[in-house]
N, C-alpha and C positions, 0 to 999 in steps of 0.2 A: 891674765886678762887686764887690760888697762881700765876698763870700766866695768863696774859691777852693778847689776840691777838691785836696787834697794827693795828689800822685802817689806810689804805692808804689815803693820802690826796686827796680830790675830786678835780679834774681838768677838765677843759673844753677842749675837744680834738680839735686839729687843723686839717685843711684839709690834706688829704693824709697820716694821721697817721694810724697805725695798728689798733687803737681802733675803726676805722670807721666800722659801722655795715654793714653787707652784707646780702642781701636777698637771698632767695633760688635760684634766677636766676644768682647770682654771681655779681650783680651790686651794687656798693656802694651807699647807701642812707643815708640821714641825718635824717630820721624819720622812725618810725615803720610803718608796713603795716596797713592800715586802710580802711574804706569804700571808694570806688571810688566816683568820682563826678557824682552822678546820675542826677544832673540838666543838665549836658552836654547831656546825653542820652535823657532826656525829651524834650529839645529844638530841638534836631535832629528829634525826632518822630513828633513833631509839624510841622516842615518844611516838612517832608516827607508826612504828612497828607494833608497839603495845596497843595503840588504838585500833589498828587493823586486826590484831589477834582477837581483841574483845568483840569487835563488830562481827568477825567471822564466826565466833563461838555462839553469839546470840542471834545470828541471822536466821537459822531455822525457826526459832521461837517467834521472832518478829514476822517472818514470812507466813507462819501459820495464823497469826492474828489478822494480818492484812490481806491474806489470800493471794500471795504472789510467790514467785519462784524462790527456792531456798537460797539461791546465790544472788538474789536481787540486791540486797543491801551490801554484800561483800563486793560485788562488781562495781556498784556506784562509789563505794569508798576507795577502791583501787583507782578508779578514774579521777576522783577528787585528789588523791595523793599525787597521781601523775601530773595533773594540772598545777598542783601546788609546787611540785619540784620544778616544773617549767617556769612558773612565776619567780621562784627563788633564783633560778639560773639567769633569767633575764635581768632581774633587779640587781643581781650581784655583779654585773658588768656595766650597768648604766652609771655614768659618772654622777657624783653627788650633786654637782652644779646643775645638772638637768632638772632635778627636783626643785632646786631653789629658783631657777629661772622660770619654771612653768607652774609655780604654785597656784597662780590664778586660774589656770586651766583645770587643775585638779579640784580646786574649790568650786568652780562653775559646774563641773561634772557632778560633784556631790550634791550641790543645790538642786540641779535638774533631777537627779535620782530621788531626792527627798520629795520633790514635787510630783514626780512620776508615780511613786508608791502610793500617794494619796489619790491620784487620778486613775491609775490602772492597777493598783496593788490588789492582792488577794488576801482575804481575811482568814487567818488560821488560828484556831483556839482563842478567838475574840480579839486578835491583834492584827493590824494591817502593817506588816513588816516586809512582805515579800512581793516581788514582781514575778509573775508566772509567765513563761513563754514556752508553750508546748509542754514538754516533760521536764523543763528546767526551771529552777527557781533561783532568785537572786535576792539576798538580804542586804538592804541598803545601808544599814547601820555599820557594817564592816567596811564599806567604802568610805563612809563618813569618818571613821576612826583614822584611817590612813591619811586621808586628805587633811584632817584636823592636825595631825602631827606635823605634816610638811608645812602647812600654812602657818601654824603657830610658831614653829622654829624660825621661819623667815621673819615673821613679825617681831619676835623677841630679839633676834640678832640685830635687826635694824634699830630697835630701841636701845640696845646696848651700844651700838656704834654712835648713836646720837646723844648718848648720855641721858636718856629719858626713861630708863628702866624703873626708876623709883617715882616717876611722875604719876600723879593720880589721873589727870586728864588724858595724858598720852598713852598710858599703859593700862592702868587699873580699870578705867571706865570701858574701854573696848573689850577687855576680858570679861567684865560683868555682863555686857551686852551679848557677847558670844555665848556665855553660859545660859543666859535667859533664852536665847534663840534655840539652843540645843534642848533645853528643858521643854519648850513649847513643841518643837518639831518631833523630837525623839520620844520624850516621855508622854506628852499629851496626845499627839496625832498618831504616833506609831505604837503607843502603849508599851514601850520598852524601857522600863525603869532601870533594868540591869545594865543595858548598854549606856544609858544616860549616866549612871554612876561611874562607869569606866571612863567615859569621855571627860566628865568633870574632874576625875582624879588625874587624868592626863594633863589637863589645863593647869591644875594647881601645882603638880610636881614639876612640870616644865617651867612654870613661872618662878617657882622657888629655886630651881637649878640655875635659872638665868640671873637671879639676884634680886627678885622682888622682895621687899622687906617683910619680915615675919608678921608685923602688925597688919599689913595689907593682906597677907595670906590668911590670917585669922578672920579678917573681915569677909573675905571670899568664902571661907568655910561657914561662917555664920549665915551668909546668904544661901548657901547650899542646904544647910539644915532647915532653914525656913521654907525653901522651895520643896524639899523632900516631904516635910510635914503637910504642906498644901497639896502636893501630888497624892499623898496617901489618903488624906481626909476627904478629898473630892472624888475618890474612886472606891466603889463598894468592894470590888474584888481585891484591891490592895489592902483595904482594911481587914478583909477576911484572911489574907496571907499574914498580916502582922499578928492577928489574933491566933492563927494557927501556929505561928512561930513561938508565941508566948506559951501556948498550951497545945502542942501537936496531938496529944491523945484525946482531946476533948471531942473531936468529931472525925474519927478515922474513916468513916464511910462517905463523907462529903468533902468539906473544904480542907480537911487535914489528911485526905487520902494519900496524896503523893508523898507528903512528909513522913507519914507513918510507914509506907511501903519502902521508902528510902532507908529509914532507920532499921527496918527489918532486914533489908538486903545487906547493909553494912554489918549488922550484928551477927547475921547467920554465917558470915565468912570466917569468923574466928581468927585463928593465928595463920593458918596456911590456906584457907579458902576451900570451897567445895570442889573446885576443879573446872576445867574448860567446858566439859559437856554436861555439867550438872546444875546449871542455873535454873532457878525456879521463877524469879521475878521477871525475867524477860518474856515469859509466856502470858502477857496481858495483865500482869499484876502491877508492874511499875510503869507509870506513864513516861513517855519519852526516854525509854531505856537506853537508846543509842545516842541520844543528843544531850539534853540537860542532865539526865540521871546516869550518865555513863560511869561516873566515879563510884556510885553505889553498886552498880553491876560489877565493876572491877574489884571492889572490896568483897563482894559475894564470891567471886571466882578465885581470887588470889589471896584474900585475907589480909591480915595486918602486914605480913611480909611484903605482899605485892604492892599495897598502897604506899608503904614506906619506901619502896624502890622508886615508885613514880614521883613521890614528893622529893626524894633525893635528887632525881634527875632534874626536876624543876629548879631546885636550889642550886644545883651545879650550873644549869643554864643561866641563872641570875648572877652567879659569880663571874661567868664569862662576860655578861653585860657590864658588870661593875668594872672589870679589868679594861674593857674597851673604853668605857666612859673616862676612867682615870688617865688613860694614855692617849686620848684624842685631843689634839691641840686646836682643831678648827671648831669654832663655836657652834656653827650650824650643824655640823656632823654630830657633835656631842649632844645637842638638844634632841636630835633625831633619835639617837640611841636611848636617851632618857625617856622619850615618849614611848618607844616600842617596849622598853623594859616595863614601864608603868602599865601599858596596855595588857601585856601577857600576865604579869604578876597579879594585878588587881582582879582581872577576869578569872584567873585560876583560883584565887582566894575566895572570890564570891561563889564560884561553882562548888568548890569543895566544902566551904562553910555551909552552904545551903543543904548539902547532902548529909551532913552530920549534925545539923540543927544549931549551928552557930549564928547564922543569918537567915532572914526570911527567904523563901524560895524565889528564884529569879529565872526567867527563861533565857539563860545564857550558857554558851557552850564551854567545855573544858578545852583550852587551846591545844591543838595538835593531836588530840585523842578522840574527841567527840566526832560522831558521824555528821557529815554535812560539808558540802562543797565550798560555799561562799566564805565561811569563817576560816576554813583551812587554807584556801587559796590566798586570801588577803594577809593572814598571819605569816604564811611562807614568803609572800612578797615583801612584807616588812622586814622579815629576818634576812632576806636577800640584800636589802639596803644596808642593814647592819653588817653583814658579811663583807660588803664592798668597803664600808668605812673601816673595818678592821685591817684592811691592807695598809693603812696610813697611820697606825698608832706608833708612839715612841716606845723606847725600851724602859722607860722609867715613868712613874706617875707624874702627871702634870701638877706643878705647884701653883698655888693661888697668888696672883699678882693684883687682885682687885683692890686690895687695901694697902698698897704701897710696898708689898714684899718684893724682893729682888726678882727680876725676870731672867737672871742668868741661869745657865744650865747647871744642874747638880752633877758635876763630873764624877764625884765619888759613886753616885748611884748608877752611873752609866759605864762603870768599869773602865774609865779612862778613854772612852771613845769620844773624840772631839766632834760631836755632831751638835748643830745649833738647836737650841730649845726655844720654842715659841709658845707662850702661854696665852690663853684667852679667858674671857669672862665666863663665869658660870661654873666654877669648879666645886660648887656645893654638891 
């Protein structure tokens, strides 16, 4: 040949260059689309199955107390799991950019729901957290958690792009205002301090992952501590719960009843548990046996071995989250996974800690196991979003380029595959 085409020199692209690949949803990714993390789905199905077995085993006892059919609670839990799987399937195919583009719509829906629960909500156990429609109930706090993660991820990514993540006026003040609003709406009006704690944890962890300085995180934590003290001191039943936590055996017939019964259930399980059909606490002794207290019932039935299996499954699930976070190159997607990880992990720790006396009692469910449709559906929807994000992870952990480190690909860690690496902010 007389003329040879000159080859362009091979270079490794830097972040934010035009060479960054874009998927069909318009989101910039550092790796090609591949199979999602099916292990994430398998672990979720295992936890859902354990929850269904527990609800099935205590359904006769609950039915006898409430005078309903023996299969009433089992049937409702099966329906909730079915709806949760549908939500997971839908969210697992929705492009990530859809959540980012429409975050204002989700925020508006959450605000309207928060207003609606005050105007039309039903009071259950002294708390107005549910909207009742016929035989169905809807817990607004679960919707707020998902909308909070989507909106906050969009806000933080925009601040990173503008170089304002460390700004007090542009980033810290809006976060403090948001936390104050959540404290007033969820903790004060809905009397849901447990969900408030989960939401505040989501805000702090996502802000830390986005790059908010440690000193400002400490300031935020100080504000949270002050707000928690005020919320407890201004509510008599919260003061009673704190006193019960400090000395649960002081009044086991009144304020300390649930705490004492939960400890009895956990202790009576022993090493291997009493067995599926031999639960005692579900027959009217342990309040909210299928919801808030399901871990105590699980310990009674399956003992130390059973609860160890459940905790191991949660830890395994969290390692899958960690892997996705480390290998996700898109900043918005990474913050979404961080938010969902914080939601499930903090809520699980609060629920389990309350049942074994490590934290005061909170009216909060154990994710994927407790009886209840709203919590299960929204947790599965959030996991569906994470499942979608797992389709675009790289094969090696993302390196930090926030403080001047090289943005080039670590070819040794990629086993010689010449795929372009794109790092983004927030690799904390």
